[in-house]
C-alpha positions as CSV (number, residue, x, y, z in Angstrom):
1,X,87.6,84.7,105.4
2,X,89.1,86.0,108.6
3,X,88.5,89.4,110.1
4,X,91.3,91.9,110.9
5,X,90.8,91.1,114.6
6,X,91.3,87.4,114.0
7,X,94.5,88.2,112.1
8,X,95.8,89.9,115.3
9,X,95.6,93.5,114.0
10,X,95.7,95.9,116.9
11,X,92.6,97.8,117.9
12,X,94.1,101.2,116.9
13,X,94.9,99.9,113.4
14,X,91.5,98.2,113.1
15,X,89.7,101.5,113.9
16,X,91.7,103.3,111.2
17,X,91.0,100.6,108.7
18,X,87.2,100.7,109.5
19,X,87.2,104.5,109.2
20,X,88.6,104.1,105.7
21,X,85.6,101.8,104.9
22,X,87.2,98.4,105.0
23,X,85.3,95.6,106.8
24,X,87.2,92.5,105.9
25,X,90.7,91.9,104.6
26,X,91.2,90.9,101.0
27,X,92.6,87.4,100.4
28,X,96.1,88.8,99.7
29,X,96.0,90.9,102.9
30,X,94.9,87.8,104.9
31,X,97.9,85.9,103.5
32,X,100.4,88.6,104.1
33,X,99.2,89.5,107.6
34,X,99.0,85.8,108.7
35,X,102.4,84.7,107.3
36,X,104.6,86.7,109.7
37,X,102.5,85.8,112.7
38,X,102.4,82.1,111.8
39,X,106.1,81.9,111.0
40,X,107.1,83.8,114.2
41,X,105.2,81.2,116.3
42,X,107.6,78.4,115.4
């Protein structure tokens, strides 16, 4: 499983996510966050 950083989530957003207690993205978050980044790279 990837981390929020590996998914390209900005530092500011990562800090907010971590403050809420999340350490790693759930599988659905990983898929949703990855898809726009991957598709935009074409």
